[in-house]
C-alpha positions as a Markdown table, in Angstrom:
| # | Residue | x | y | z |
|---|---|---|---|---|
| 1 | Met | -25.9 | 30.9 | -136.3 |
| 2 | Gln | -22.3 | 30.4 | -136.9 |
| 3 | Ala | -22.3 | 30.6 | -132.7 |
| 4 | Met | -25.3 | 28.4 | -132.2 |
| 5 | Leu | -23.5 | 25.9 | -134.7 |
| 6 | Leu | -20.2 | 26.2 | -132.7 |
| 7 | Val | -21.7 | 25.6 | -129.4 |
| 8 | Gly | -23.7 | 22.9 | -130.8 |
| 9 | Phe | -20.9 | 21.0 | -132.5 |
| 10 | Leu | -18.2 | 21.8 | -129.7 |
| 11 | Thr | -20.9 | 20.1 | -127.5 |
| 12 | Ser | -21.3 | 16.9 | -129.5 |
| 13 | Tyr | -17.3 | 16.9 | -130.1 |
| 14 | Leu | -16.9 | 16.9 | -126.5 |
| 15 | Val | -19.7 | 14.5 | -125.8 |
| 16 | Ser | -18.2 | 12.1 | -128.4 |
| 17 | Leu | -14.5 | 12.1 | -126.9 |
| 18 | Ala | -16.2 | 11.6 | -123.2 |
| 19 | Gly | -18.4 | 8.7 | -124.0 |
| 20 | Asn | -16.2 | 7.1 | -125.8 |
| 21 | Met | -12.7 | 7.7 | -123.7 |
| 22 | Val | -15.2 | 6.0 | -120.6 |
| 23 | Ile | -16.1 | 2.7 | -122.8 |
| 24 | Ile | -12.6 | 2.3 | -123.6 |
| 25 | Gly | -11.4 | 3.0 | -120.4 |
| 26 | Leu | -14.4 | 0.8 | -118.6 |
| 27 | Ile | -14.0 | -2.1 | -120.9 |
| 28 | Arg | -10.1 | -2.2 | -120.3 |
| 29 | Leu | -10.3 | -1.9 | -116.3 |
| 30 | Asp | -13.1 | -4.4 | -115.5 |
| 31 | Ser | -12.1 | -7.9 | -116.1 |
| 32 | Cys | -15.6 | -9.1 | -116.7 |
| 33 | Leu | -15.9 | -6.8 | -119.8 |
| 34 | His | -12.8 | -8.9 | -121.4 |
| 35 | Thr | -14.8 | -10.1 | -123.7 |
| 36 | Pro | -15.1 | -10.8 | -127.6 |
| 37 | Met | -18.5 | -8.4 | -127.7 |
| 38 | Tyr | -16.8 | -5.6 | -125.9 |
| 39 | Phe | -13.5 | -6.2 | -127.8 |
| 40 | Phe | -15.3 | -4.7 | -130.8 |
| 41 | Leu | -17.5 | -2.2 | -128.7 |
| 42 | Ser | -13.9 | -1.0 | -127.8 |
| 43 | Ser | -12.5 | -0.7 | -131.3 |
| 44 | Leu | -15.6 | 1.3 | -132.6 |
| 45 | Ser | -15.4 | 3.9 | -130.0 |
| 46 | Phe | -11.7 | 4.0 | -130.6 |
| 47 | Leu | -12.5 | 4.3 | -134.2 |
| 48 | Asp | -15.6 | 7.1 | -133.7 |
| 49 | Ile | -13.1 | 9.1 | -132.3 |
| 50 | Cys | -10.7 | 8.9 | -134.9 |
| 51 | Tyr | -14.0 | 9.5 | -137.0 |
| 52 | Ala | -15.2 | 12.7 | -135.7 |
| 53 | Ser | -12.0 | 14.3 | -134.8 |
| 54 | Ser | -11.0 | 13.9 | -138.7 |
| 55 | Ile | -14.0 | 16.3 | -139.2 |
| 56 | Val | -15.3 | 18.3 | -136.4 |
| 57 | Pro | -12.3 | 20.3 | -134.9 |
| 58 | His | -11.4 | 22.5 | -138.7 |
| 59 | Met | -14.9 | 22.5 | -138.8 |
| 60 | Leu | -15.0 | 24.2 | -135.2 |
| 61 | Phe | -11.7 | 26.5 | -135.6 |
| 62 | Ser | -13.9 | 27.7 | -139.3 |
| 63 | Leu | -16.8 | 28.5 | -136.9 |
| 64 | Ala | -14.9 | 30.2 | -135.1 |
| 65 | Ser | -12.4 | 32.0 | -136.5 |
| 66 | Gly | -14.5 | 32.4 | -140.0 |
| 67 | His | -11.6 | 31.3 | -141.7 |
| 68 | Trp | -13.3 | 29.1 | -144.0 |
| 69 | Thr | -10.6 | 27.4 | -146.1 |
| 70 | Ile | -8.1 | 24.7 | -146.1 |
| 71 | Ser | -5.2 | 23.9 | -148.0 |
| 72 | Tyr | -5.2 | 21.2 | -150.3 |
| 73 | Ala | -3.2 | 18.8 | -149.3 |
| 74 | Gly | -5.0 | 19.2 | -146.3 |
| 75 | Cys | -8.2 | 18.7 | -147.9 |
| 76 | Lys | -6.8 | 15.0 | -149.2 |
| 77 | Ala | -5.8 | 14.2 | -146.0 |
| 78 | Gln | -8.8 | 15.2 | -144.8 |
| 79 | Met | -10.9 | 12.9 | -147.7 |
| 80 | Phe | -8.6 | 10.0 | -146.5 |
| 81 | Val | -8.8 | 9.7 | -143.2 |
| 82 | Ala | -12.2 | 10.5 | -142.7 |
| 83 | Leu | -13.0 | 7.6 | -145.9 |
| 84 | Thr | -11.1 | 5.3 | -144.3 |
| 85 | Cys | -12.8 | 5.8 | -140.9 |
| 86 | Gly | -16.3 | 5.5 | -142.7 |
| 87 | Ile | -15.6 | 2.3 | -144.3 |
| 88 | Thr | -13.9 | 1.0 | -141.2 |
| 89 | Glu | -17.3 | 1.6 | -139.4 |
| 90 | Cys | -19.3 | -0.2 | -141.8 |
| 91 | Met | -17.2 | -3.3 | -141.6 |
| 92 | Met | -17.1 | -3.0 | -137.5 |
| 93 | Leu | -20.7 | -2.8 | -137.8 |
| 94 | Ala | -20.7 | -5.9 | -139.9 |
| 95 | Leu | -18.0 | -8.4 | -137.8 |
| 96 | Met | -20.2 | -6.9 | -134.4 |
| 97 | Ala | -23.4 | -8.4 | -136.4 |
| 98 | Tyr | -21.1 | -11.4 | -137.1 |
| 99 | Asp | -20.3 | -12.0 | -132.9 |
| 100 | Arg | -24.1 | -11.7 | -132.1 |
| 101 | Tyr | -25.1 | -14.8 | -134.4 |
| 102 | Val | -22.4 | -16.6 | -133.1 |
| 103 | Ala | -23.5 | -15.8 | -129.6 |
| 104 | Val | -26.9 | -16.5 | -130.1 |
| 105 | Cys | -26.9 | -19.1 | -132.6 |
| 106 | Leu | -23.8 | -21.2 | -131.4 |
| 107 | Pro | -23.0 | -20.2 | -127.7 |
| 108 | Leu | -21.5 | -23.8 | -127.2 |
| 109 | Arg | -19.0 | -22.8 | -129.5 |
| 110 | Tyr | -18.3 | -18.8 | -129.0 |
| 111 | Met | -15.4 | -18.8 | -127.1 |
| 112 | Thr | -13.7 | -20.7 | -129.7 |
| 113 | Ile | -14.6 | -19.2 | -133.0 |
| 114 | Met | -14.4 | -15.9 | -131.4 |
| 115 | Asn | -11.2 | -15.9 | -129.3 |
| 116 | His | -9.1 | -13.0 | -128.4 |
| 117 | Thr | -7.1 | -13.4 | -131.9 |
| 118 | Ala | -9.4 | -14.1 | -134.0 |
| 119 | Cys | -11.1 | -10.7 | -133.3 |
| 120 | Gln | -7.6 | -8.9 | -133.5 |
| 121 | Val | -7.0 | -10.5 | -136.9 |
| 122 | Leu | -10.8 | -9.5 | -137.9 |
| 123 | Val | -9.9 | -5.8 | -136.5 |
| 124 | Ala | -6.9 | -5.3 | -138.2 |
| 125 | Phe | -8.7 | -6.5 | -141.4 |
| 126 | Ala | -11.5 | -4.5 | -141.6 |
| 127 | Trp | -8.9 | -1.7 | -140.8 |
| 128 | Leu | -6.6 | -2.7 | -143.4 |
| 129 | Val | -9.0 | -3.4 | -146.3 |
| 130 | Ser | -10.8 | 0.2 | -145.6 |
| 131 | Leu | -7.3 | 2.0 | -145.7 |
| 132 | Met | -6.8 | 0.0 | -149.4 |
| 133 | Leu | -10.2 | 1.0 | -150.4 |
| 134 | Ser | -9.4 | 4.7 | -149.5 |
| 135 | Val | -6.4 | 5.2 | -151.7 |
| 136 | Val | -7.8 | 4.9 | -154.6 |
| 137 | Pro | -10.9 | 7.5 | -154.6 |
| 138 | Val | -8.3 | 9.7 | -152.8 |
| 139 | Phe | -5.2 | 9.3 | -154.5 |
| 140 | Gly | -5.8 | 6.7 | -157.4 |
| 141 | Leu | -8.3 | 8.6 | -159.2 |
| 142 | Pro | -7.5 | 11.3 | -162.2 |
| 143 | Met | -9.2 | 14.5 | -160.4 |
| 144 | Pro | -8.0 | 18.0 | -162.0 |
| 145 | Phe | -9.1 | 21.5 | -160.7 |
| 146 | Cys | -8.4 | 24.2 | -162.8 |
| 147 | Gly | -11.5 | 26.3 | -161.9 |
| 148 | Pro | -14.3 | 26.8 | -159.0 |
| 149 | Asn | -12.4 | 25.9 | -155.5 |
| 150 | Glu | -15.0 | 26.2 | -153.3 |
| 151 | Val | -16.7 | 23.0 | -151.7 |
| 152 | Asp | -20.2 | 23.3 | -151.0 |
| 153 | His | -19.7 | 21.0 | -148.2 |
| 154 | Phe | -18.4 | 21.4 | -144.2 |
| 155 | Phe | -15.6 | 19.2 | -144.7 |
| 156 | Cys | -14.2 | 17.9 | -148.0 |
| 157 | Glu | -16.1 | 15.2 | -148.8 |
| 158 | Val | -15.5 | 12.6 | -151.7 |
| 159 | Pro | -18.6 | 13.2 | -153.5 |
| 160 | Ala | -18.6 | 17.1 | -152.9 |
| 161 | Val | -14.8 | 17.8 | -153.7 |
| 162 | Met | -15.8 | 15.2 | -157.0 |
| 163 | Gln | -18.3 | 17.9 | -158.5 |
| 164 | Leu | -15.1 | 20.7 | -158.3 |
| 165 | Ala | -12.9 | 18.7 | -161.4 |
| 166 | Cys | -13.0 | 20.1 | -164.5 |
| 167 | Ala | -13.0 | 16.5 | -166.0 |
| 168 | Asn | -15.2 | 13.9 | -167.5 |
| 169 | Met | -16.0 | 11.8 | -163.7 |
| 170 | Ser | -18.0 | 9.0 | -165.5 |
| 171 | Phe | -15.3 | 6.7 | -165.2 |
| 172 | Ser | -14.1 | 7.5 | -161.4 |
| 173 | Glu | -18.1 | 7.3 | -160.7 |
| 174 | Thr | -18.9 | 4.5 | -161.7 |
| 175 | Val | -15.7 | 3.4 | -159.4 |
| 176 | Met | -16.6 | 5.2 | -156.9 |
| 177 | Phe | -20.5 | 3.4 | -157.0 |
| 178 | Gly | -18.5 | 0.0 | -157.4 |
| 179 | Arg | -17.1 | 0.5 | -153.9 |
| 180 | Asp | -20.0 | 1.7 | -152.4 |
| 181 | Ile | -21.8 | -1.2 | -153.1 |
| 182 | Phe | -18.8 | -3.1 | -151.6 |
| 183 | Thr | -18.4 | -1.1 | -148.4 |
| 184 | Leu | -22.3 | -0.5 | -147.8 |
| 185 | Phe | -24.6 | -2.9 | -149.7 |
| 186 | Ile | -23.1 | -5.7 | -148.9 |
| 187 | Pro | -22.0 | -5.7 | -145.2 |
| 188 | Phe | -25.4 | -4.5 | -144.5 |
| 189 | Ser | -27.0 | -7.1 | -146.3 |
| 190 | Phe | -24.4 | -9.1 | -144.3 |
| 191 | Ile | -25.8 | -7.6 | -141.2 |
| 192 | Leu | -29.7 | -8.5 | -142.7 |
| 193 | Ala | -28.8 | -11.8 | -143.1 |
| 194 | Thr | -27.5 | -12.3 | -139.9 |
| 195 | Tyr | -30.2 | -10.7 | -138.1 |
| 196 | Gly | -32.6 | -12.9 | -140.5 |
| 197 | Arg | -30.8 | -16.0 | -138.5 |
| 198 | Ile | -30.5 | -14.9 | -134.9 |
| 199 | Ala | -34.6 | -14.0 | -135.3 |
| 200 | Ile | -35.5 | -17.6 | -136.6 |
| 201 | Thr | -33.0 | -18.8 | -133.0 |
| 202 | Ile | -34.8 | -16.6 | -131.0 |
| 203 | Leu | -38.6 | -17.6 | -132.1 |
| 204 | Arg | -36.8 | -21.1 | -131.3 |
| 205 | Ile | -36.5 | -20.4 | -127.8 |
| 206 | His | -39.7 | -21.8 | -125.5 |
| 207 | Ser | -38.9 | -19.4 | -122.7 |
| 208 | Asn | -40.1 | -16.0 | -123.2 |
| 209 | Gln | -37.2 | -14.9 | -120.9 |
| 210 | Gly | -34.6 | -16.7 | -122.8 |
| 211 | Arg | -35.7 | -14.9 | -125.7 |
| 212 | Arg | -36.2 | -11.0 | -123.8 |
| 213 | Lys | -32.3 | -12.4 | -122.8 |
| 214 | Ala | -31.5 | -13.2 | -126.4 |
| 215 | Phe | -33.1 | -10.3 | -128.1 |
| 216 | Ser | -31.4 | -7.7 | -125.8 |
| 217 | Thr | -28.0 | -8.5 | -126.2 |
| 218 | Cys | -29.1 | -7.2 | -129.8 |
| 219 | Thr | -30.8 | -4.2 | -129.7 |
| 220 | Ser | -28.1 | -1.6 | -129.0 |
| 221 | His | -26.1 | -2.8 | -132.6 |
| 222 | Leu | -29.4 | -3.0 | -134.3 |
| 223 | Thr | -30.5 | 1.1 | -133.7 |
| 224 | Ala | -26.4 | 1.8 | -134.1 |
| 225 | Val | -26.6 | 0.0 | -136.9 |
| 226 | Thr | -30.0 | 1.6 | -138.5 |
| 227 | Leu | -28.5 | 5.1 | -137.4 |
| 228 | Phe | -25.6 | 4.6 | -139.5 |
| 229 | Tyr | -26.3 | 2.6 | -142.8 |
| 230 | Gly | -29.4 | 4.5 | -142.8 |
| 231 | Thr | -27.5 | 8.1 | -143.6 |
| 232 | Ala | -24.9 | 6.2 | -145.5 |
| 233 | Ile | -26.8 | 5.2 | -147.5 |
| 234 | Phe | -29.0 | 7.8 | -148.0 |
| 235 | Met | -26.3 | 9.5 | -149.3 |
| 236 | Tyr | -23.7 | 7.5 | -151.3 |
| 237 | Met | -25.9 | 4.8 | -153.0 |
| 238 | Arg | -28.4 | 7.5 | -154.3 |
| 239 | Pro | -28.2 | 8.3 | -158.2 |
| 240 | Arg | -25.9 | 12.0 | -158.5 |
| 241 | Ala | -29.1 | 13.6 | -160.2 |
| 242 | Ser | -31.3 | 13.1 | -157.0 |
| 243 | Arg | -28.4 | 14.6 | -154.6 |
| 244 | Ser | -28.8 | 18.2 | -153.0 |
| 245 | Pro | -26.0 | 19.7 | -151.3 |
| 246 | Ala | -28.2 | 20.6 | -148.0 |
| 247 | Gln | -29.6 | 17.1 | -148.0 |
| 248 | Asn | -25.8 | 15.9 | -148.2 |
| 249 | Lys | -24.9 | 17.9 | -145.4 |
| 250 | Met | -27.5 | 17.4 | -143.0 |
| 251 | Ala | -26.7 | 13.5 | -143.9 |
| 252 | Ala | -23.1 | 13.8 | -143.0 |
| 253 | Val | -23.8 | 15.1 | -139.7 |
| 254 | Phe | -25.5 | 12.3 | -138.8 |
| 255 | Tyr | -22.8 | 9.5 | -139.6 |
| 256 | Thr | -19.9 | 11.9 | -138.6 |
| 257 | Val | -21.2 | 13.9 | -135.3 |
| 258 | Val | -24.4 | 12.5 | -134.4 |
| 259 | Thr | -23.7 | 8.3 | -134.7 |
| 260 | Pro | -20.3 | 8.9 | -133.1 |
| 261 | Met | -21.9 | 10.8 | -130.0 |
| 262 | Met | -24.8 | 8.4 | -130.5 |
| 263 | Asn | -22.7 | 5.3 | -129.8 |
| 264 | Pro | -21.9 | 5.4 | -126.3 |
| 265 | Leu | -25.1 | 6.1 | -125.0 |
| 266 | Ile | -26.6 | 4.0 | -127.2 |
| 267 | Tyr | -25.0 | 0.9 | -125.8 |
| 268 | Ser | -24.3 | 2.0 | -122.2 |
| 269 | Leu | -28.2 | 3.2 | -121.4 |
| 270 | Arg | -29.5 | -0.6 | -121.7 |
| 271 | Asn | -26.0 | -2.6 | -121.0 |
| 272 | Lys | -26.1 | -3.4 | -117.4 |
| 273 | Glu | -22.4 | -4.8 | -117.6 |
| 274 | Val | -21.8 | -1.3 | -118.7 |
| 275 | Lys | -23.5 | 0.3 | -116.3 |
| 276 | Gly | -22.4 | -2.3 | -113.9 |
| 277 | Ala | -18.3 | -1.6 | -114.4 |
| 278 | Met | -19.1 | 2.4 | -114.2 |
| 279 | Ser | -20.6 | 2.1 | -110.5 |
| 280 | Lys | -17.9 | -0.2 | -109.8 |
| 281 | Val | -15.7 | 2.8 | -111.1 |
| 282 | Ile | -17.1 | 5.6 | -109.4 |
| 283 | Asn | -17.5 | 3.9 | -106.0 |
| 284 | Leu | -13.6 | 2.9 | -106.4 |
| 285 | Gly | -12.7 | 6.3 | -106.8 |
| 286 | Arg | -15.2 | 7.5 | -104.2 |
| 287 | Asn | -13.6 | 5.5 | -101.8 |
| 288 | Met | -9.9 | 6.6 | -102.7 |
| 289 | Phe | -11.4 | 10.1 | -102.2 |
| 290 | Ser | -12.8 | 9.6 | -98.8 |
| 291 | Arg | -8.9 | 8.1 | -97.7 |
| 292 | Met | -7.4 | 10.7 | -99.0 |
| 293 | Ala | -9.6 | 13.3 | -97.3 |
């Protein structure tokens, strides 16, 4: 079983790295992709690389060696990095929804509102807020350990580690639930409200071709939102009594391993501009290779 898991997770991780690096490379190389939408997509790809790399390499080492231990400092660092990346992804998906809202509902003002400086500030703000919100649960809350030291998970996730604390964690759990509402429920509600406005705007378009074009720009993002938020809300917004370790692990696999692997496929398979940029790069590589030969 460990060998099968090793092969499966290694394959997923390599596909995730390759796919997200290709997306970043294509967006940097092709000037046609130097738009706000693709700036956010490249930021999401970089984020997915960081997210998967904070968890999967150590898990692969454990599967390969059978050495299932991690230091206390390493566990804290993994919690902090994974939590920061997870919160940033929540906010990044909300920013991408806002970008689609401006593009569909305010097309004449799109490049004015979503200028390059504004996009950089929004992404930097998402990372800064995520760092601040990750410091409190990982380093700020009292979490004394004096007994069991076996985390029933495949990585150091905050809820799993909190179960080992030998103190009353009611206050900490309340703080964590408030943070979850701020980082999950509010961005998700914003995305739903944004797409409600987008749907109203699309329905007002008279031509079927115009409706299809407007809707096609949103389908990839909606798929990514459903995949990430569905599993994250299932994991963090349920009462603690209804959680089981097996369900927690399965949900965590989706938003830490599957989502970073699937996002490049989701955003490229049905995207003509990304496929066009990939064709240009492939043809350029063929021409260079033929000249060298």
